[in-house]
C-alpha positions as CSV (number, residue, x, y, z in Angstrom):
1,M,85.9,88.0,33.7
2,K,89.0,89.1,34.9
3,L,87.4,87.2,37.7
4,A,87.2,84.2,36.0
5,L,90.3,85.2,33.8
6,A,91.8,84.2,37.0
7,A,89.8,81.5,38.8
8,L,90.8,79.5,35.0
9,V,94.5,80.3,35.8
10,L,94.5,79.4,39.7
11,A,92.5,76.1,39.4
12,A,94.8,75.5,37.2
13,G,97.7,75.8,38.6
14,C,96.8,74.2,42.0
15,G,94.6,70.9,40.4
16,H,91.5,71.6,42.1
17,G,90.0,71.7,38.7
18,D,86.7,72.8,37.0
19,A,84.8,72.8,40.2
20,A,86.7,75.6,42.0
21,L,86.2,77.8,38.8
22,R,82.9,76.6,38.8
23,A,82.4,77.8,41.8
24,E,84.5,81.1,41.8
25,Q,82.3,81.6,38.1
26,A,79.3,81.4,39.8
27,K,80.1,83.7,42.8
28,A,81.6,85.8,40.3
29,R,77.9,85.6,38.4
30,R,76.1,86.2,41.6
31,Y,78.2,89.7,42.6
32,R,77.6,90.7,39.3
33,D,73.4,90.0,39.2
34,A,73.5,91.4,42.9
35,Y,74.5,95.2,41.2
36,E,72.9,95.2,37.7
37,T,70.2,94.8,40.3
38,E,70.6,97.3,42.5
39,A,71.9,99.7,39.4
40,Q,68.4,98.7,38.4
41,Q,66.7,100.1,41.2
42,V,68.4,103.1,41.5
43,E,67.9,104.3,38.3
44,Q,63.8,103.8,38.9
45,L,64.3,105.5,41.6
46,K,66.1,108.1,40.1
47,K,63.5,108.0,37.9
48,R,60.5,108.4,40.9
49,V,62.8,110.9,42.3
50,A,62.6,113.2,38.8
51,E,58.5,112.8,38.6
52,L,57.8,113.8,41.5
53,E,60.4,117.2,41.1
54,R,58.3,117.6,37.9
55,E,55.2,117.7,39.7
56,G,55.8,120.3,42.2
57,C,57.1,117.9,45.0
58,R,60.6,118.6,47.6
């Protein structure tokens, strides 16, 4: 969110307008999506490790 706000201020200040803002928002969205995907994968792995430990595998 802060990144998008900063992009808005920079875009307005330097005169590149909406195109720069849209590009920055898309970049921020890709980073957020990648982070969320990785967090989901980590959570799945933690659950799998816990499952294996319950079954006695170490």
